N, C-alpha and C positions, 0 to 999 in steps of 0.2 A: 530329772526324768529317769535317768539310768538307775538311780537308787530305788525309785519306786518299782521299776521293772525287775530289780534284782531279787525281789521276793518271789518264790515259785508260784504262790497262789495268785499274786497280782499279775504276773506274766501270763499265767493260764487264762485269767479273766480277760486281759487285754487281747490276747490272741483269739479268744472266743469272739470278741467284738469285731475283729478284722478278718474272721473266717471267710467272708465272702470273696476275699481276694485270692486269686491263684498266684502261683509263682511268677513274679514280674508283671502282674496285671492287676492293678488296684481298681477298686470301684470308683465311680465318678463323683458321687455326692455324699455328704455326711449322712443323709437319710438312709443310704444303703448300709451304713456302718452302725445303725442304731439297734438297740435291743433293750428289752425290759429287764430290770435288775433280777427279777425272778427267773427269767429265761437264762441269764448268765450263769446262775448257780446250778442249773440242771447238769447232772452227771459229773460235777466237779468234787463232790463229797466235801463241801464247805458249808458249815453251819450258817444260817441266814444272818446272824449277828456278825459273824466273821466276814461274810461276804460284804455286808454293809460297810464294815471298817475298811476293807480293801478298796471298795469302790470310792470311798471318801479319800483315801490316800492317792488313788489314781487321778481323781479330780483335782486335788490340791497340787499335784505335780504338773497339772496342765495337760495331761494325756487324754482326758475325756471330759465331756460336758454332761451334766446331769440336769434333767428337767422333769418336773412333775406334770403329768398329763392325766387329770382326773385322779383315779386311784393308782394309776401306774406311775412308776418312776422309771424314766427312760434314760439310757446312757447312749452317748454317741462319741465315737473317736474324734479327737481334735485333729483334723487333717494337717493343720499347720505344725503340730507336734511331730507327726510322722515325717513331714518334710525336714524339720530340724534334725530329727534323729538320722534320717537318711544322709543329710549333708555332713553331720558329724562323723558318721561311719565312713563316708567317702573320704573325708579329710584324714581320718586315722589310717585308712587303707593306703592312701597316697603317701603319707608319712612313713609308713612301714615299708612300702615298696622302694622308697628312695634310700632306705638304710640297708637294703639287701645287696 
């Protein structure tokens, strides 16, 4: 997951998906994290083919779910992945704090 988020475009796309969350206050359902692939690319200056590649990489890393809904391709943040990342960062923070 961290490798996938290490690419600046993928990180920007992922952050765009979770934009609805304010600092320390996450949305409640995956539906609130969903966006159409076309909407994700707005204002990011990423070519559609490149955007598609990055969305595929985020999906393969388990960070997002992708679903076709008619002609729309919708992406949603995998909330379990957010929890895993949060737990990992908490562990890293705890380990770093004990070394100080």
